[in-house]
N, C-alpha and C positions, 0 to 999 in steps of 0.2 A: 649605670642603666644598660651599657652594652655588656657588661659581665653579666648582670642576673637574665638578661635574655640570651644569652651564650650558654649560660646555667642551665635555663628553662628548654632550650631546646636539646641538651646533652640529655636530661631528665627524659624529655619523649620517648628520644632516640632509643634510650637503655630501656624503656617501660616496650616499645614496639619490638626493638629485640628480642626482649623476652617472652612476648605473648607469640612472634615467630617461630622461637625456638622450642615452646609449648605445644605450637600445633602441628609441626615439623614431629615431634615427638609422639605425638598422637597419631600423627596421621600414619606414621612409619613401624610402631612399637605399639603402643597404648591402645588403637583403636581393634587390634586383635584379642586382646583381655575384655574389650566391651561385648557383652553377651546381649545388646537391647539387638532389634533386628528390627529398627525401623529403617527408612529409605535413603536417610543422610547415611547413617554409620553402614550399610551395605553399597551405596555410592564412592564412600571413602574406600572400604576395605577392596572394593572393583579395582578403582583407581591406583591403589597401591601394591596390590598382586600384579595387574598387567603390567605397571612398571617396571615391578622386580623382574617379573618376568623377560620384559624387553631388555634388559642388563644383562641380562643371566643367559639369553637365548640369542645365538649368530644370528639374527635375522637376515642381517645384510647378505650373507654368504649365501644363505638359504633361497634369496631372492635373486642373488645372481646368478647360481646354478639354475633355478626353474626359468632365469631370461633365456640362458642357454639353450634349454632343452624346448622351450616355446618356439624359439628360431627357427630346431632343428624342425619343428613338428609346422612351422607356417603353413608350407608348402602343402602339405600332404591335407592338413585342417580346409585351406581355402581350397583345393581338388575336390573336396569330400562336397565343400557346400556347392562348389560350382556345379557338380555334377548332379546332386538333388534340385539346383537353379535349372539346370537344362531341362529335366526331366517334366517340370512344373512350369517351364516355359516364361523363368524370370534370369535368367543369364542375364540380359540385356541391363533389365534394370538393374538388376547387384551389380553391374558394370557402372553403370551413371551413377549410381549410387558413390561407389569408392570414389569416381574421378570428382563429381560436387562437395567431399569431404575434403580431398584433397588437389584444391585446384593447382596448387604450386608445385604438385611430384607427379606427373603425369606423366612423363618418360618412365618416373622409378615404378607406378602402377602398371604400366606396360609392357614394362620387363618381367615383373613378378606375374602378371598373367599369363605371359608367353611361358615363364617357368611351369605354370599349374596346367596349362594345352599339353604341355610336354609331358610332364607326369600323370597325366589322364592318358595320353597315347601312349604311353611303354605301359600303365596297368591295364590297357584294353589288347595292347596286342604285342605282350611279353610273348617270351618264347616259352614259358609256364602259364597255363591257363590260372588265372587269379593269384598267382603269385604275388605283383602289383599290389592288388587287394589288400591279402594278406599283411605284406610290408607297410601300408597306408594306415591298416588300423589299429597295429604293433606300435607304430611311432604312438601315433596318440593314445594307446594303454599305456605305452613306457609314462606318456607326459605325466598324465593324471594317477599314475602308480608313482610318483615323483609327488606330486601334490599331497596324496595321501598320507605319504611317509614323512610327509613334513609336516602337515596337522598333526599326524599319531603322536608326534614328539613334540611338541607344542601339549597335549592332552596326556601325555606319559605313557601310551599306548604303546606297547612293545610288539605285538603281533598283528600285522597286515590281513588284511581280505587272503584267501586263499586264492591260488591261480585262477581255479575255475571261477571265481565269485568274480574275479580281477576281469576275468575274458568278457562273462556275459553280461555283468552290472555296466561295464567303462562300454562296450559296444553296443546297448541299449541306449547312454546317454550318447553317445558319437553320433548314432542314427536317429532318434529323436529330436533334439537340440538342433542340427540344424535342420529340418523341415519345421520346426516350429518359427527359426530365425527367417526363414528364405519365406513360407507364409505368412507368418508376420508383416514383414515388408512389403510383400505383394499386396496384402489388407488393407498396409498405410497409405500406401500408394493410391492403392483404388479407391479407399473412401474419400483419401483429398481430394482427389481428377473431379468423384461424382457430385461430393459436395460445392467444390467451385463451379462446377457446370449447371448443376441443377438450384442449387440455393447459394450464390454468390453473399448473399450478408449474413450467412450461418458460418463460414469457413473462419474468421479468426476464431471463433469459439472451438469450433473441430478442432484445428489447431490446435490449441489450448490444452482441450482434451486428450487427444493424440499425444501432447508433450508429456500431461500429466502421469497418462497411462505407460508411457514411457521411463519414466522416473522410479512408478512403483514395480514396473517389471523387473528395472535394476536391485531396488530394494529387495524383490522374493527372490532373485538368481543368487544373490550372495547368502539371502539366509538360508536359501536349501544347499548352497554349498557347504556353511557351517556346520547344519545336520547331517548332510549325507555322505559325504567325504570321509569323514573321521571312523575308525573303526572304532567308535564309541556312540553312546546313548546320548545325542545334546538335545535339550529342553529348546522347543520355539520361543519360550518366553526368554530364553537367551539369547538365539540365534538372532533375533528379530534386532533388537537394539545395534547388537555388531553392524548383521545386515546394513542397516539402514546408516549406522555411520561409514562403513564401508566404501556403500554406493554414493554415499555425496563423497565422498573423498575419490572414487573416482571418476565421477562427472567433472568436477576441479578441474582432475590432472585430464581429461578429456578436452576442455575449455580450454585449456592452457595447449595443450598439446596442434590443437584444431588453430587455436591463435596463433599459434608460434610458427604455422607454416607461413603465413606471410614475409614475417625476419627472417625465415630461412630462406628463402627463394631471393634473396638479396645474395646470400652466398653460393648461387648453384655456381655464377659466372666462376668462383675460384677452386670449390669444391667437387662442382657437377652433379651428377645423380651421388653422389656419397653423403652429401650433405645432408640426406634425411633422414642416414643411416645411424646418427650418435643421438640426433632426437628421440628416435623410434628406440633405441636400447635403453635411453634415460627414462624414457615412460615405460616403457616394460617393469623396465628394476622394480619405480616407484609403485605401477599398478600392483604389483607382487608383495613389495612392503607393505602398502597398506592393506592390503590382502592377509596377511599371515597376522597383522596388529589386529584387523578385527577377529581375526581365529581367537589370540590372545585376550582380548578383549570376553568374549565368548565365554572360555576356557576358566578365565578369572570370574567371572558373574556364575558360574553354575561350582565353582571350587573353593568360593572363599570360606565356605564351614567348614571344608576338611581343612584347608591349609592354618585354619586358626590352632589346629595340632599338629603342624607339619612337624617342625623340631622337636616335639615328643618323639614323633615316629620316626624319625633317622639316630634319635637316641635312645631307643627304645634298649630295655636289658635283655638279655637272653631268657633271662627266666617268665618275664611278663608276653615276650612275643610266644614263647613255648606256650602260655598257657592258652593266649588265644588264639593260636593254629591246634593246637587239640580240639578245641571248643569248636573253631569253625570246622573241622575236619570228623568232629561229630555228630553237626549239625547236618553236614553231606551223606555222611553214611546212616545215622537214622532215617532221612528221608529215600535212601535207596534203599535200605529194609522194609520200608512200608510201601513200597512202591508208586512214591511221589514223584511229582517231575523236578528236574535238576534244579536248584539256584545259579542266578548269575551274581557275579562281584556287587552289582548296584543293589541285590535283592539282598543281599547278605548286609551291605552298610545302613541301609534302609530301615533293616530290623533291627541291629543291634547300636546303630550310632557309632560305629566303628569309621573312623577315616578312610576313606577309598582307598588313599594309596597305600596305608596299609594290608588292607585286605589286596591289593593286587599284587605286593611283595612276598604275602604269605602263600598265595595260591602259585604264584609261581615257583617259588621253590617248593611247593608241595608238588608241584609238577615235574620241576628236576626229580627229586626224589620218589615218583612213580608212584604217588600217593594217590593222586587227583588225575583224572583226562579231561581234556576240554572236549564238550560234543554239542552239536547245534539242535535245538528242540526240533520237531519235527511241525510242529502248529507256529512256529516263529522262526524261519529262518534266519533272521537279523540278530537273533542274541546268541552269546555265545555262553554255555552254562558248565556247570563242572559237577562229575562224577565220581566215584571209587575205580580206581586205575586196578586194584588187586579184592582179592578176598578180606572183608574188615570182620570174618566172624572168629576169627584169633589172633586180630591184630591188638597188642597191649598198649598203653599206655608209656610205657616205659620202649617198646620197641620206635613209635615215634620221637621220643623226647631225644633218644641215640639217634636217631637219624639227622635229625636239625640239628645236634650235637658234631656230627660229624660231618654235614655238608658241605662242601666246599674242595678245594684241593690240599691234600695234607700228606706225610712221609714222603716230599720231595727233597728234605734237605739231609742227607743220609748222613753226612759228618756229624751231625747235629743229636740225630737218632744215637748215634752207637755211645758217643758221651755222658747221654743222660737215660740209659737206658733203664734206672732206676724210678728216675721220673716218669718215661714212660709205662713200666709197670704199676704204679700207685694210680694217673689217672686211669689206665684201662682196667683199673679195680673197682675205681667209683663208677665207670659205664655197669659196669657188669652187679655193680648193688644197685643202682637206677633200674637197671634190666630187672634184676630178681624180687626187687621190694614195689616194685609200680605195675603189677599183674591185671591191675583192670582193664577189661575190653574196652576199645572207645566206644562199641554199640550199644555197653552197658552204661554209659554216662548221660546222666539226666541234661535234658536240656528243657528251653520253655519250651510249652506250648505253641507260643508266637511261631517258633521256628519250623511249624509242621503245617500251620496254615497260611505259610505265604505263596501268595500266585506269581510265581515268575510272569514277569512283563517289562 
């Protein structure tokens, strides 16, 4: 009987092992060949791509770098908030909220506020008028620029915003957000005090509504971060779930951090004011890590269609890459010839159902070859479109193919070139044959009619 029981247990274990292996095989490989567009399939693809991207991306190092940059910008950021708070008469309110938030770290906060006061004094009484404010804004702009670079790396975007757009966009962010934060804090305190004085029985309900509003604002804040900071067009339906998950993670970390202050106060006798610093660094790094993980989720949700063909993209043959590249160039040339608006990479991807990563690689290569230029449409300065960089009326398909063939570094191993002169002559003859036999103009290539009816968006 014992032998039969052991045998049944072994058989069940083997069955569960086979089922687990099949499920793992499907979740990692098989799901990318599943063409069904159901919620379950998309969810499995999103989770699979998020995990793969997390393992292939060194988010820990990026989170550490952003933590360091945030520490450098912490005093200027607090200085900006308190400067605006003074203008609205909320400085004492902000200080009292900080002391209530960290009751066990009053000395550390008083020291930090002293740094803020000194910073504001230097900024307003410096040798050169405005130098302090410029340094303050530049510190904050460099922080957001580093965050944008981290997000662009996740999205595979090689070009960030221009310097002028960074200055204008980031300055607006840092002037508007503190005002909203200060006004929001003042409004919350005003409503709580007014309701408690006028309608005491409504105080718990109003407090619950204010807590719910705070949660929703955090979710919307992270959603806006994932949509606005990357130099890519991010859909709201993909940014919202990532923003909700990042917001929940942030609130849990916030609760743990505030709760941890009680236990940290026991070590103040040993470490003094430094007891607050290690916990702050750990908390900041975890916040950045979860924020970047949310960006990965957003990227995975929007990119699962392209990722299914990513292995084919990186293993694409030169012949097929050249065909697609010449086709894209023909569309760009024909639209320019007819005076139509230039297209973006996303427009081309949606029109021809080509993986966006492949289109981005080809456009980058054609930009390096001086075949196309980046332009910003006048009707939508948020987009980056592409138009011809030279006169295409005489450009032949053969010239484009030769340009693709010779793209990159070459002729830098002199000894090899001397030893294989006959081989070089043969290959140069092939290039000349392609150039002479492929004389069709790029503008004469027939393109689909829908390529002329696309509206950049």
